[in-house]
N, C-alpha and C positions, 0 to 999 in steps of 0.2 A: 504493501501499499502506500501511495507518495503521499507526502505531505507539501501541502502549496501554501508558501509566506506570501502574504499578500505585504508588498517593500512600500516604502512610503511615495516612491514616484510614478508608481502604478495608479495613482487618484489623478496625479499631474497629467499622465499620458494620455487616460481617457477625457479629461477635461479640454486637453490643448486639441484632442479630435473633433468633439464637437466643437469647438469655438472654431477650428480649419474649417471644418465645413460650411457653417454658417457664414463664414466669410468669405468660403469661395461660390456660395450660392449669393450673399450681397455682390460679389463681384460681376457674377452672370449677369444679375439683375441690372444692374449699373450701365452697364458695355451695351446691353441688345437696343435701348432707345440712340446708343450711337452708331449702331451699324444699319438700324431699320429707320434712319432720318428721322424719328421721332422728339419731341421733347425733352431734353436731357432733366437727370432726375435733379432735386433739389443737394447741395452740398454734404448733409449729413449723411445722403445714401452713398455717397463716397468716402467718407470717413467709415462706414460700416464696413467698405471692405479692407479696410487695416484690420478688420478680425483676423484674416488668414495667416498674415506672417506674426500676429501674437499669437495664436492657436497651437502655432508651427515651434516655434521658439516655447511655450507653455510643455509643450510633447517632449522637445529635446533637453529642456530639464528636467522632467521627469525618467526621462531614459538614462541622463546621467546619476540623478539620484538611486535609480534602480540599481544600475550597474554597479555602484557604491556600495552599495548595501548588501548585494549578491558577492562583491570583493572580500566587505567585512566578514560576511559567514564564513568564505573559502580560507580566509586567514585564520578564523578561531577554529575551526575544523583539522 
């Protein structure tokens, strides 16, 4: 039987993935009117696109935290 340890970075990885997906969706929604020659969306819609790199950063930090915790467990064993 295997034991699954929930590292401190797992929550950050999941949160980062959700934030990244919301930012990707916002990016698609804001650029579609530009390609279809429709009225551009207001500025806050473009700021929502900045959630994509923020989500990527959160997931990356969570990945590093998880790797450090795994490394500490391996060193302790």
